[in-house]
C-alpha positions in Angstrom: -6.7 -19.9 -53.9 -4.6 -18.4 -51.2 -6.2 -16.5 -48.3 -4.7 -13.2 -47.3 -5.1 -11.0 -44.2 -6.2 -7.4 -44.4 -2.6 -6.1 -45.0 -2.2 -8.7 -47.9 0.2 -10.9 -46.0 -0.5 -14.6 -46.3 -2.2 -16.1 -43.3 -0.3 -18.9 -41.7 -1.8 -22.2 -40.5 -2.0 -22.5 -36.7 0.8 -25.1 -36.8 3.0 -22.6 -38.6 2.4 -19.7 -36.3 4.9 -18.9 -33.6 3.6 -19.5 -30.2 3.2 -16.2 -28.3 5.3 -15.9 -25.2 3.0 -14.6 -22.5 4.3 -12.2 -19.8 3.9 -13.6 -16.3 0.9 -11.9 -14.7 1.9 -9.5 -11.9 -0.2 -9.4 -8.8 -2.4 -6.3 -8.8 -2.2 -4.2 -5.7 -5.4 -2.4 -4.8 -5.1 0.7 -2.6 -7.9 3.1 -1.5 -7.3 6.5 0.0 -9.7 7.5 2.7 -10.6 11.2 3.3 -12.4 10.6 6.6 -15.7 11.4 5.0 -18.8 9.3 4.4 -18.2 8.7 0.6 -14.8 7.1 1.0 -16.0 5.2 4.0 -18.9 3.7 2.1 -16.6 2.8 -0.8 -14.2 1.1 1.6 -17.0 -1.0 3.1 -18.3 -1.8 -0.3 -14.9 -3.0 -1.6 -14.0 -4.8 1.6 -15.8 -8.0 0.6 -15.1 -7.7 -3.1 -11.4 -7.2 -2.9 -10.2 -8.9 0.3 -6.5 -7.9 0.0 -7.3 -4.2 -0.6 -5.1 -1.7 1.4 -6.3 1.6 2.9 -4.5 4.8 3.7 -5.5 8.2 5.3 -3.4 11.4 4.8 -3.2 13.2 8.1 -2.6 16.9 7.4 -2.5 17.8 11.1 -5.6 20.0 10.6 -8.2 17.3 11.0 -11.0 17.5 13.6 -10.8 15.2 16.5 -14.0 13.5 15.2 -12.2 12.6 12.0 -9.6 10.6 13.9 -12.3 8.9 15.9 -14.2 8.1 12.7 -11.0 6.6 11.1 -10.5 4.4 14.2 -14.1 3.2 14.0 -13.8 2.5 10.3 -10.7 0.5 10.9 -12.6 -1.7 13.3 -15.4 -2.2 10.8 -13.0 -3.1 8.0 -11.0 -5.5 10.2 -7.9 -4.0 8.5 -5.2 -1.5 9.4 -5.6 1.9 7.8 -2.1 3.3 7.1 -1.9 6.9 8.3 0.5 9.0 6.3 1.7 12.1 8.0 3.3 15.1 6.3 6.9 16.0 6.9 6.0 19.7 7.3 3.3 21.4 9.2 0.4 22.2 6.9 -0.6 25.2 8.9 2.8 26.8 8.2 2.4 26.2 4.4 -1.0 27.7 3.9 -2.1 31.3 4.5 -5.5 30.4 5.9 -5.8 28.6 9.2 -7.3 25.2 9.2 
């Protein structure tokens, strides 16, 4: 008696099956955005030991409080990693109607 798969095609013996070509695994890049607040800071500290090659970035709108920049610098020291600071090409204050 012949065995069939669900779609009624005969099942092949393992020696008859074509070997699958596996795609080479790409290295995964982990990146975490930091807002300058407590939640993203705690997550960064949590992930620091779990994903050693994680990268961090902070978007500087130009409207941040001085304390935010100080906090980012302290966090960078605690993480022992550079936090990439991304700056906008335009002045945020000019693009919004409300002042920061």
